[in-house]
C-alpha positions, 0 to 999 in steps of 0.5 A: 289792766285792759289790753294786758294780754295783747301787750304781753303777746306783742312783747313775747315776739321780742323775748320781752314778754316776761318783763312786760308782764312784770311791768303790767303788775306794777302798773296795776298796783298803781291803778289800784291805789298806790301813788307809784311803783318802781321797777328793777334796773333795766336796759334802755330798750325796756323804756318802750315797754313802759311807754306802751303800757302808759299809752293804754292807761290815761291815769298813768305816767312814766318817769325814768331815773338811773341815779344820775343824768344820762344813765344807761340802765334805769329804774322805771316809775309808773306814777298816778297822774294825780300824784304830785309828790316826789318819787323815791327810786331807792338808788344808792351809789357806791364808790369802789377804790383800789391801788392802781399801781398793782393792777388796772381793773376793768368794767368786766372785773367789777361786773363779774365780782358783783355777779359772783356775789349772787347779785342779779343784774337787775339789782344794779345799774351803771358801772362808771369806771375810772383809772383807780376807782369806780362808781356803781349804782345799786338799789339801796338794799343791795348797796348795803350788802356790797359795802359790807361784803365786797373786799376784793375784785380779781384778787385786788383789795378794794374799799367800798363806801357809799357815794352821793348821787349829787357828786356823780359826774355824767360820763363823757363818752368818746365818739368816733364817726365812721363814714362808710358804704355798704352793699345793703342795710342788712344788720350783718353788713352794718355790724361788720363795717362799724366794728371792723370785723368780717361779715362772716364774723358779724353773722356768727355774732348775730346768730350767737345772740351777741348782737343787740339792736336797741338793747334787744337781742336779734338773730336775723342777719338780714334785718334792715337797720334804720337811722337811730338804731343802736347796735351793740356787740358784746366785747366791742361796745356800741354804735348808732346809725346816725345817717344814711347819706345816699347811694353811690355810683356803684349802687352802694349805700352810704352810712354815717355811724357813731361808735362810742368808745 
């Protein structure tokens, strides 16, 4: 593929060079004759890498699917532009149920149990939590393993069975609008205001690689955010910079943040 090294070098600057190389290998396999090639499950930030690759190759197009409408973690398909057939993403949903009278399991509990089985994060997508059950999106091979071998989560007995993708109801996230003013649009200032923590703690989280901007880790506390940026803080969730509303009389910048609960 032309510009392979240039693309990899560019994304190495954002610690995504290895992922870019894997995507390019998939794209190359399509250019050599395959109708399409599918990636592992990736975060939304990886879509930009796929778009960059397809922008350099006119014979390629990018399709994205995570198992249901609105999925956050998705699989990328590099597709030959002349191919008119369906793309098989090999995604299977699993329903995990338990008796909620004994304990309410969390997203972290389900995620930890899957990881403790030796399943890499790239092998499964979103985990959709409800009060007494959860839906997990996985590749088809991993789904078979989970259905057969997952019996307990955090000492709670669970049942696991295949679930139809068509029956998944897109998650309805609650959004809290936060109107605030900040001294500057630095990442530490916005993180502190949006998540309700001190600026010192925000800076520590950023330096400790617990903060991501547009699903990519950032260690610069002074990075300026822009409208549309999605900022996530491990353990606190994520928010979007929805608008910059102007400058106050005291010289502070007004910001509208949308925090997803």
